Each structure stands twice: as structure tokens, then as C-alpha cells.
N, C-alpha and C positions, 0 to 999 in steps of 0.2 A: 503494499499500499505507500501511495506515495505520501513523502512525510507531511509536509503541509496538510493535506486531507486528514491522515492520520488523525495530526495534531488538532484540526478542526471538529473532527468526528469528535475525540475525547472532550471537547471543551463546550460541543453541544451536548452529549449524556449527561456529562457533569450538570449543565446549566437545566436539564430537565430534571436530573434526578434533585436538584434546590428546588425549583418549582414543582414537583410533585410532592417533596416534604413539606414545602409552604403550603399547599392546598390542605393539607391535612391538619395543618395547625390553627388551632382555636382556642380564643380567650375567653372563657366564660366568666357570668358573676352568680354568685350564689348567695341567698336569703336566709338569716336567721334572726328571731325576735329577742334571744337570751342576751344576756349581760357575760361580759368578759368573765372568764373563769367558771362561768357555768359548765355542768357537763356538756350539754349539745354544744356549746362555744368551742369548747376544747376539741369535741369527737367533730365537728365538722371542718376546724381549721385539719387536724388529722386527715382527713378524707381527702382535703385540698392537696393535700403534700402528696397522699399516693395516689392521687389523679395522675398529678405531674411524674411520678416516678415508676408505675404500671406503664404509661402509655409513651414513655420516653420522650415525653416535653410536647408530645404531640397535641394535648389537651391540660391547658391551665385554669386552675379554677380562683377568681377573687371572691373570697368571703365579706360578705357586709353583715355586720351582728347590730344588734340592738334594734331591731326593726326600721334601721336610716333609710331604707328606700321605700318604706311605707308598712301599713299595717298588714298583719297577716291574709285578710280575705284580699286586699290590692294585690299582694304579693303571690298569691295562689293563681291571680285571674293573670298576672303576668308568666309565669311561669308555664300556665295553660296556655297562653296565646305567643308565648316565646319572647317575649321582652326581657326574662331572666330565663337561665338555663336551669338552675338550680334551686331548690328551696327544701327548707326542714319545716314541716307543718306537721300540727296536729292534726289527728283523723275529723276533730269537732267539726271545723267550717266546711271540711272537704264532704261531709256528708250531704249538706243541701244538693252538690255538686252531683255525685255519683252515689246513687240510694244503696249502691252493695257498699260503700263504706261506712253508710250511716248507723248499719246494726252495732257497730262496736259503741255508737253513743247512747243506745238502750239501758237504762239504768240497770243494774246489778245482771249485767248478760253475763260478765267473767266471774268467775268463782274467785280470784285474785291474778296477782301479775302472771306469775308460771301458767297458771292457763289459758290467758291471753296470748302468751308465745307460742302454745302449744297448737293453739287456734290458726294462729299468722302461719306458722310453719307447714300448718297442712293442708288440705284442700278446701277450707274455706278460706283460708287466708289466701290463697291462688283466686279463688273468684273475686272476692276483696279487690285484689291487684287487677284481674281483667278489667272490673268495672271502672277503677281510679283510670288504666290505659287508656279505657274508651273514651275517657273525658279530657283526654292529655294530660295526663300525669301519672309516669311510669313509678312505681315506687323500688327505690334498688335496696332499701333495706330499713328495718322496723327498728324505733327507738323507743327505750324504756320514758315514761310520764307518771309511774306511780299511780297510785289512788289518789283521787279525788273528794275532799270531805268539805264541809262547810265550816264556816268561819264568819263570826260578827262581833260587834263591840257590847255586847248586852247582856247574854248568858247562854249557858252551854244548852244544846240541843241534845234530848234524849228521844224525842217523840214526833212525830208528824204535827203536833198540835203547836210544839214548840217554834214553827214556823209560820203558823198561822197568821197572817197580814203582814209578812216581813217583803221586804225591797231587796231582792237577792239578784246580784250580775250574775249573768250566764253567760256564756259565746253565744254569736250570733248563729243559732240552730232551734228550728222548731221544736226538737225533740228535748231539750235541755229547759225549754220555756213550759212545754208541757208536763215535765218531770215537778218544777218548783209549784206549778198553776195545784196539781194532784197534789200536792204536800200542803196546799192553803196559803203559799206566800206569792208574791206577785213578782214574776221576772223582770228583768231589766237588762235586755241586751246590751253590751257597750263593748268600745276596745279596751283591751288589756290596760294600756297606757292610762286609760282615763280612772282606772277603778279607784288607785288610792286617795286623791284626790274626792273623787265621790264616795267614798267611806268614812272619810275625813270630814267632811261637810256635811254628812246625813244623807247625800243624794240617795245613794242605797244603804239598807241597813245593814247588809252582807255580802259573801260571795263563797265561791267553791272552789278551790284549786290543792296542788299536791304543797307537801312540805316545802322542797326546795323552792318554787313560786311564791307562796307564802312567806317565805323567808326572806328572800333573794329583792321583791319586790318593795320590802317593809310595812306589809300591810298587817303584820301582827304589830305594828306600832298603834295602830288604827281599830283593830276588831285583837282583842284578845283571847275570844274564846273560840278553842278550834276544838269540833266533834267529830269523832271517827266515824261518819258514815260510811267513807268510801264507796258511794254510791256509783261513781264512774271510774273506769280502769280501762283509759281511753292511749292508744299506742301515738307515738309519732312518726314520721317520715321521712327518709331521705327521697327526695320526688325529683324527677327529670322531667321537662319538656317532651314529651309523646315524639314529635317531630325528631328532634333533634337526636334522642336516642337511636329511633328507627333509621336516621339516618350515619349512625356509626358503622363501622365493621363489624365481623363476628368479634376479632381480638380486642377491640375498642370496649366494647359491651361489656365483654369478661371484665376486663382490666375497670370498667367502672362500678361493674358489679362486686366485684372481691375488695376494692376499695371501700366501696359502702357496707359491707358485711362486717369488713376487720374495725373500721371508724365504729360500727352497731355496737362491736365487742367489748370495746374501749369505753363508748358511751353507757354503755349497761353496769360496767365496773365503776366508775366514775359515778354515775347515779346512785347507785346502792351506799357509797362511801357518802355524797353529798345529803341524801335524803336524812343519813343517820346525825351528822352535822348541822344540818339546818334543824330538825327537832332539838337535837340539843342546845343549840343557842335560841330560839325562841322559847322554850323552856325555862331557860337561866334569866330570859329577860322578863318574864312572868306571866307569859302566857298560861291560861288554863284549859287544858287538854283533856276531855273526858271519851272515855270509850262507851260507845253506845251496846249497852248489853242486849237488847233484842231489836233486830233490823227487820223482823217479818212484817210491823205494821208500815214500814217506808217500802217493802218491795211488794206486798201487798197492794199498796196504794197505785203501783207503777202498772195492773193491769188494764185500764182504759189508755195509757201511753203504749202498750205493746196493742191491743186491741186497732187502735187509731190507724198505729204504725201496718200492720200487717192488712188491715182494709184499704191502704190506698198505695200498699205494696204487694199484692196476695204473692206474686211470684218470688219476692224473697223469702218466703215461708219456711222452704225447705232450706235455704243459708241458714236461718235464725235456729231452726232445730237441730242442724249439722252443729251449730255451733256449743248448743246446750249440751247435744250428746257427746260431745269431747269431753273423754274423760284428763 
């Protein structure tokens, strides 16, 4: 081969290789509502690190924490529409979008956190994932968000009558509003970032959340009674825009999934540690915590919530029954 032609050929091949590499390079943005140091924040930063590592730098992810790119409902829509590629979301606000995801928001549907993960790792979890993917959100991994319980500024809650007439902040989901209504309270959906001031000024009387969120937001400072109803055990997801995910190579899909799964292992470990630390911190600050000896009245009150949900979504009855049948 002529030396000049050979040199030109090599140069062209190198240029093509560089262009090919550039074509696969992607710079993504990710959303997370939690503060610095929170288990999810640490885990999502680890996820971003692993994505770059496992894709050989073809994909990089810049995480934006603390809800700086908008509140959760807005961020969910941004990921669905492709304005953001990645989000760490609670399944509560996803429920109104993807009916299959809403089953995890049925009060008391899970026996405990371990039961929830057994469900998500099985057939029911795949059905939930498929339903979310059909609405533009592909879950890559499930994060722990503990069990949610009631808290307020005035008194311990031991029975549904203790919620009578109370204004209780809930996430924006009809199931949560229905739950509070059936317990005799007045549901007040509002953004998470508004809850502290609402509790402080009496716009709402109480709220419900897990130990770390109760502690990290300072809600314990203005609502010092925490009652272990554990009425909701709702997972969080590492979700990616469906079109973005479907456009990846098989190798990249595997890399993203493995990175998410590894980050979930870290998140669950950190969650257990943080949950214990948060509980210790608020108790040391003078919070009054009470176990609820008999949860049956709370569970019995949910019958109309289940009936209304299954009447509106009869095709999801098998999914609900599958979850309930999972040991």
C-alpha cells in the first residue's frame, strides 16, 4: 500500500473511532430530594460513580440533590419526558401515573420491610416494574424507605379516634388522602419542603413519615409525638427514562442495572444505620414515641380504601392478591 494512502487510511480510521466513541458519550443529570449525608444521597453519588466506571466513561451522571431541580412530582415528569435522565423517587407520587405502582401505597399491604423486598424481587415486583416502564419510568433498583408512621405536636396516637379532625399532611396520592379520611382526619396534600413551616404555624396538625425524614427535616422540633403506626411501607426506586434506557446497548443496560443494584445494597445498609441513629437523636431531644398495641382498628378502617381501589382497578386485583399471598 502506498505510504501516503496508508497514512491517510490510518488517520481516517482513527477519526472514525473517535467519532464513534463521541457518539456513545452521554452526560446525564439525576434528581434526588434528600439532603447531603442522607443514605439515598450517598448511594446515588455512588451510583453515578459506578455508571462512569462500568461504562468506561461512555455515560457520566451529575447528581443534583436536595430537590434543587424541582419538587418530586415535577422531577418525575421531567424524567418521564426526558428532561432528566435519572431520578430517585418514592413510589407514592408515581402511583397516580402507573396504577401497578400504586398497589404499594395500599395501607398495611406489606407485613414488614423484608416482606416488601421479597415482593419486589419476585413476580409481583416485575409486574410493578413493567407498569412503570409503560409510563416512561424504568426502575433499575429498589431503595429502602422504611415504614411511615404518624407524628403531631399534641398527643400520642393509639387508635383511629386520636386522628379525629386532625389536619394531616400526606403526599399527593388519593390513596393517602383516603386513608386519612377513613381514620377520621382531614388529609392535606402538600410538597415535602413545605411541611416544616406548615407544622410550625398550625396549617397542618400532623404528618407521617419514616424516622430519618422525621429527623433530617427537623419535623421532630415542631411535632414531638411519634406514634408507630407503620401504616405505609413504600419503596423508592432508581428510575431512568424509558426511551433513554431502551436506546442503550445491551452492555450499557447491564452496566446501568448493575450500578443501580450495587448502590441499592449500599443504600439499604446505610438506611438501617441511619434509621437507628435518627431514632436515637430525636428520642434524646425529648420526642415522645409510642408503640400502638393494637393496629387492627387501623387496618379494619382501610377496607373502604381497598374496595374503592379495586373497584376502580379491577384488573389489578390479581396483583394485590399476589402481594398478599407472598410469604
